[in-house]
C-alpha positions as CSV (number, residue, x, y, z in Angstrom):
1,M,-149.8,106.6,-11.7
2,N,-150.0,103.1,-13.1
3,L,-147.4,102.2,-15.8
4,L,-148.5,98.6,-16.2
5,P,-150.1,97.7,-19.5
6,T,-153.2,96.1,-18.0
7,P,-153.7,96.7,-14.2
8,L,-155.1,93.7,-12.3
9,P,-158.4,94.5,-10.5
10,S,-157.5,95.4,-7.0
11,L,-160.4,93.4,-5.5
12,S,-159.1,90.1,-6.9
13,L,-155.5,90.5,-5.6
14,T,-154.2,88.3,-2.8
15,A,-152.0,89.8,-0.1
16,E,-148.9,88.4,-1.9
17,Q,-150.1,89.9,-5.2
18,T,-150.8,93.2,-3.6
19,A,-147.3,93.3,-2.2
20,R,-145.8,92.4,-5.6
21,Q,-148.0,95.1,-7.2
22,R,-146.7,97.7,-4.8
23,E,-143.1,96.6,-5.4
24,V,-143.5,96.9,-9.2
25,E,-145.2,100.3,-8.9
26,N,-142.3,101.6,-6.8
27,A,-139.7,100.3,-9.2
28,L,-141.5,101.8,-12.2
29,L,-141.9,105.1,-10.3
30,V,-138.1,105.2,-9.6
31,Q,-137.4,104.4,-13.3
32,T,-139.7,107.2,-14.4
33,L,-138.1,109.7,-11.9
34,C,-134.7,108.8,-13.4
35,G,-135.9,109.6,-16.9
36,R,-136.3,106.0,-18.0
37,R,-139.6,104.6,-19.3
38,P,-139.5,100.8,-19.5
39,G,-140.9,99.3,-22.7
40,L,-144.1,97.3,-23.0
41,D,-142.2,94.0,-22.9
42,V,-140.6,94.9,-19.6
43,R,-144.0,96.1,-18.1
44,T,-145.6,92.9,-19.3
45,Q,-143.0,90.9,-17.5
46,L,-143.6,92.8,-14.4
47,L,-147.3,92.2,-14.7
48,R,-146.6,88.5,-15.0
49,Y,-144.5,88.8,-11.7
50,V,-147.5,90.3,-10.0
51,A,-149.7,87.4,-11.2
52,G,-147.1,85.0,-9.8
53,E,-146.0,83.6,-13.1
54,L,-142.4,84.8,-12.9
55,S,-139.8,85.1,-10.1
56,R,-138.6,88.5,-8.9
57,E,-135.2,87.8,-10.6
58,Q,-136.9,87.0,-14.0
59,A,-139.3,89.9,-13.8
60,F,-136.8,92.6,-12.9
61,A,-133.8,91.5,-14.9
62,N,-134.6,93.6,-18.0
63,L,-135.7,96.6,-15.9
64,Y,-132.1,97.3,-14.9
65,V,-130.3,96.4,-18.1
66,G,-127.8,99.1,-19.0
67,L,-127.5,100.7,-15.6
């Protein structure tokens, strides 16, 4: 199950990006299991984290707003 807006092709991911992708997928899975579905803006931020454009703190901050 991929909840990111536009998945990155797995063949072009570095080891660091692959680890970030897995981290994001796990976080989105937990959110979904808890009945929360993050909006497109949050998912786009997470995609930018996978690409290395944002820090972990920046990318995940809006994911946990309101918890």
